[in-house]
N, C-alpha and C positions, 0 to 999 in steps of 0.2 A: 592462462586465459588472455584473450585479446585486450590490448590497451587502446584507449581512445584519445583523440585529440580534443581535449576539453579546454575552453577558454580559461586562462590563468586567474581571472577575477572570481571564479567559482571556488578556487582553492584557498587554503589559509596556512599561515606559518605555524600555527599551533595544532589545530585539529587535524589537518591533513598529515602533519608530521607524526602525530600520535598514531593515526591509523596505519601509516606506512610502517612505523616501527612494529606494531602488532602483527602486521602481515609478514614482516621479515622474520620475526622471532617465533611466530606460530602459524606457518603457512597452511597447515591442515585444519586450523581452527578447532583445536582440541580444548582450548581454554576460553570460555565465554565470560570470565570475570572481567569487570570494567577496569579502566585505567584511572588511578587516583591522581588528580592534580591538586596538590596541597599548597594553597596560597596563604596559609596561616589562619586568619579569621574566617575564611571561606574555603571550603574544599569542594571540588567537583568530581563526581564519579562519571567518567565518560564511557558510554557503552562500547563494548567490544566491536560491534558491527552496526552500522547505521549509515544514512546518507546515500549518495548516488549508487545505484546498483548497475549491473551490466546493461539492462534494457534502457535505463535513463541515460547513461553515458552514450549509448549507441544513438538514441534519439537526439540528444544535444549535438553530437558530432554531425549527423546528417542534416539537421535543421540549419546549423550555422554554415555548413557547406553549401546548402541550397541558396542561402543569402549571398554568400561570397561568389558563387558561380553565376548568378543571375542578376547583376547590378542594374540592368535596364528593363527587367520584367516585373510584372505584378506577382507577388508571392502571397499565398493564402495558407493558413492552417485550417484543416477541416474542423477542428475544435481545439481545446487546450492541448498543447503537445504533451505536457505532463501536468500534474496537479500541483504546481508551485507558482505562486504569483510573481516572484522575482524573475524566474526563467522566462515565463510567458511575457512579462513586461519588457525584458531585454529584446525579445524577438519583435514585439510590437514597435519598440523604439527604432528598430532597424527596418521598419516599413512593412512588416508582415501583418496581415489582417486575418481575423477569424471569420469563417463561413458560418459556424454554428456555435451555440453555447454547449456546456457539458450535458445538458438535458436533451440535446438533439434538436433544439429549436433554431430555426433559420435566422441568421443575422444578415447575411448577404445572399440573395437568391442565386441559385446555381445558374439561372438563365443569364446572369450578368457576366459569367465566366467566358473566356475565349480560349481556344485550343492552345495558344502559346503561353497561357498563364501557368504558373507553378502552383501545385497544390501538395502540401505536405500532409501525409497520413500520420496521425498521432501515435504515440507508443502503445495505446490501448487497442489499436487497429480500428477497423470500421466495418460496417455491414456490407454484405454482398450487393444489396440493392443500391447503396450509395456508390460503391465501386463501379457498378454497371452504369449508373447515371453519369458519373464523371467520364467514364470511358466513351460513352456515346457523344459527349461534348468534345471529344478529341484530346482530353487531358491524359498525360502519361502518369497514371496514378501510382505506379510502382517505382518511378524514378527516384522519388524522395519519400519512400515508405519507411517510417521509423517504428513500425510494429515490433514490439519486443519478441525476441525469439522464443521466450518461455511462454508467451501467449500463443504463439503459433504452434508450439508443442501441444498445448491443450486442444487446439483446433484439430490437430492430427489424431489425437486420442478420440475426440468426438467422432471423427470420420471412421475410425477403426471400430468403435462401439456400434455405429450404424451398420457397418458391414457384417458384424456378428449378430445383428438383429436385437440389440439392446436399446432400450429407451434411455436417453441422456437426462440425468438429473444434474442441473447446474447450481452449485452453491455460489450465490452471488447476489448483488443488488440489481434488481431488474432494470432500473433506469440508469445504471452506470454504463459508460461507453464500452468498456471491455466486455461486460456481460451481454450487451446488445450485439456486439460483434460476434461473440462466441455462440450466442443463440442462433444468429442468422446462418452460421455454418453448421450448427448441429441439426437444425430442422430440415435441411435438405437431405440428410442421411438417415434420420430416424425421428421418431416422436421426441419432443424435448419439453422440459418443464423447469422452471426456476424456483428455487427456495432460498430464503435469506438467512435462515438460522436453524438451530436445533428445534426450536418450537414449531417452525413450519415443517420441518422434516417429520416430526411426530404427528402433525396433522395429516400429512400425506400418508404416513404409515398407518394411521387410523383408518384411512379409506382402504388401503391395501388389505387390511385385516377385517374389513367389513364392519367397522365400528363408526364410520362417518357417512351420513346420507349423501347421495349423489348431488342433491341440490346445494348442500353446504360446500362440497368440493367445487362445484361450478362457480358459485359465488366468490369463493376465496381465490381460486387459481385461474379464473377465466382470462385474465390479461397476461398470464405468464405461461401459457401453453402454446405449442405449435398448432397450426391449422389442422382440424380433423382429429385432434387428440382424443382418444377413447380410453379413459382410465380403467375400464373393465377388462381391456385386453393389453393395453400399452404399459401396464405396471406389473406384468408378470416377469419381465427380465429387465433389470436396471443396472446402470453404472453411474458413478458420481464423478463429475469433473468440477473445476472451480474457477471463479474469478481469482486470478493469482494473488491479489492483494488482500484476500480474506484471511481470517485467523487460520493458520495451517492446522492447529490443533482441533479447531471446530470442524474443518473439512474432514479430517480423519475421524472425528467422533461421529459425524453424519454418515460417512462411508461404513464405519463399523456398525452403526445402528441399522442401516439397510441390509447389510450382510447378515446380521443376526435375525432381522425380521424375516428375510427370505428363508433362512434356515428354519425358523419357527413355523412358517406357513407351509413350506414344501418339504421339509425334512432333509436329512443328510444322504438319502439313498441315491441321489443323482450323481453320476460320474462327472469329473471335470470336463468343462466344455471349452474347446479351442484355446486351452492354455490360459483362460481368463479367470479360473478359480471356481467355476460352477455355472450351471445353466441359468440360474436366476439372479446372480450377482456377479459383476465384473470387478476385478481388482484394478483400481486406477490410481494408486497412491503416487505414481510417478508424475502426476500432473502438478504436484505442489512445487511452487517456485522456490529455488534455493535461497534467493535473497530475502524473500518474505519469511522463510523458515529461520534463517540466521538472524535477521533483525529481531524476530520474536523470541528466539532462544537467548539472545544477548539481553533483551529487555527482562526476561524472567530472571537472569543472573543479577540484574540490578536490584531485584526485590530482596536480595540477601544483604544489602548494604544498610548501614545505620544512618540513613539519610533523613532529612527533615521535610523535603519537598522534591517534586520532580518537575522539570521543565521539558516539554516536548515541542520541537519546532517543526513546522511544516504547513502546507496549504490546508485551509479549512475544509476543502472538498476532497482531500486526499484520503482514500479508504485505508491504505496501509498505515498511515500516520494515526488515524483514529483508533485503530486496533492496538497500536503501541500505547496510546493514551489509556485505552481500556485496561491494558495489562498493568500499567503503572498505578492506576487508580485502586487496584486491589490492596495496595499497602500505603501509598503516599498521597498527601494533598498534591494534585497534579494540575498543571497549567499548560494548556495547549495554545501556543502562540505562533504567529506567522513570521515574526521578525523581532529584532531588538527594539523597534519603535513602539511595540506594545507594552514595554516595561517603562512606566513613567518615573518610578522612583523606587527606593528601598521598601516603601510601604504600599505602593499602588501598582497594580498590573491589570492590563486589559487582556482578556483571553476568550477562548471559544468553548462553549459547551456543546459538543457534537451530539449529545443525547437529545437535547432540545433544539439544536441548530440555532443557537442564540449567542450573541456576543455578550460578555459579562465584564464587570469591573469588580475586582476584589481588593479591599483595603487590608493592610497588614498581612499580606499573603505569606510572609515568612513566619507568621505566628497563628495560622488558622487552625492548628490542631497540635496536640502534644507530640513531642519528638518521638519518632519510632524507636530511638535508642534509649528512651526512658529518662533522658536528662531534663532538668527543669528548663523552662523557657523564660527569657527576659522580655520585658515589654516591647523592645525594639525588634523582636523576632529572633535574637541570637540565643543560643543555648547558654547554660550557666557557665560553661567553659569559655564563652565569648566567641564561639564559632558557629557557622551554619554549614551544613552538609547538603549539597544540591546534586540530584541526579540530572544529567543532561544528555539528551539524545534527540534524534530527529527521524523524519520519514525518509523513504527511499528516493524522493525527488527533491530533497532539500540540499542546497550547496553547503559545503564545509564552511565557506566564508560567512554565511548567515549564522551558522551555529557559533562560530568564533565571535561574531559581533554581539550575540546574545551573552556569551560568557564574559566578554570584556565589559559589557554594560553592567552586568551584575557585580562584577569585580570592582567597578568604579565606585560602588556604594560603600566600600569597606576601607578603613584606614589601616596603615602599617601592613600592607600585604607584601608578600615576598615577590621579588622581581621575577618576571616570566622566565628569564634565562636560568635562574637558580632552580625554579620548579622543573623546567625541562631537563636540566642536567641531572636532577635526581631521578627522573623517569628513565632517562637513557642509562643511567648507572644500574638501575634495578632490572633492566632488560638486557 
C-alpha cells in the first residue's frame, strides 16, 4: 500500500512503534488482539488497528502540500479537512481558512473567492453543486482534492446501481459532509434515499410491505429523498451503499434486511439480474471501507480484555470515532475525549456524550463501576491488586501523538511505574 509524507509531529515514539511492530509481525492482520503495555500499577491495552487510515493520510499529505506550494496565495478549506481538532488547528495556524462549517453553513461567502485562490476539498468529498459553483468562479477544484479513494469507490457503486435501474439506499447521517456528497452523486443516476440506522431501515421496510401509510412515509423521509422520489415504484429494486464511517456491521445488517425483505415480497422465482444477485436487490457489500472495518474489528477484540475502563480519543464530530465509543460501551465505562487536556487528574475527566451531544465531567472515573475482571475496587479507583487496566484506542483521524500524550498523562498519575524502555523491550521480545 502507498505510504504518505505525514508531518513527524503527528507520530509518536511509543504508539507509532507499536503499530509498526504489529504491521511487520502480522501484515495480513489475522490477529486482532490488542498489544499490552504493562507499566506495573497501570496497564494499557492498545487496539490492533486505529488512528490515521489511508484516506486521512492522503488528505493530510495533500493539504500540507497545498500550503507548502502556495506561500503567497490565499488557501481555503471547503470545510473541516477531517474531523480532528488538532489537525484542523494545525492548518488554520498555517493560514488556511474554512469556507463552511461541518453542517454546510457558509462562513466565508463564495463570492469573496478569486480564481487564483486555492480551495482544498476535504476527505469526505463535496457535492456536485458546490463543485460546479467553485468551477464557475475559476477555482481549480481538483488540484487539491483530498477526497478519500474509498469514498469515491462508493460513488462509483452508486453510479453502477443507477445504470442497472436500482434505487440507492444510503446508510448514513443525512447532515454529514460525506453523505451529502454521496447523495448528490447518487440522485443524478437514480432515485436515492438516506436512512440512519436499522430502526429507519425497518420503517422503510414497513412501507415496502404496505404496512406504513404514505403520509407517514412522506413526513419522515421528506428531507432525505431525491427530487421526484416515488416510493410506490422506486422501492421495487434497491441497493444499499454507506457513509464509509458508519458501523460496518450495521450496514451489512441493513443490506441483509432488505435482501430478505425483497425475497419475502417477490419470492425466489426471479433469475439473477446483471450479476447483482437478483432483480429486486443488489449485492453491494464491497462498499464497506477496509479501515472502518478493521478499526471496528480491533475494537471488538478489546471487549475480551479484563479492563476497568476504556478511553477513546478523537474529534467529537467524528462519526467513526463515535461508533468505536459505541462498541466499547457494550462492556466498559467509556470516556470519549479529544486530547490529553480533557484529563484533569486521576479522579476527574472531561469527556463527550455523543448520544446527547453534550460535554460531561465525571469524578472518580477510574471507579465508576465494578471491574469487568471481577476484582474488588479500592476508593482511589485501583483494583485490589493495586493496578488499573485501561483500554486505549482512537478514531481514524486522530494522530498517534495525541494518543501517546493521553497515555503519558494517565501514566503520570501512578507511582513506581516501569520505565518506558523496559515496557517496550518486553513488547519487542514477545513479538
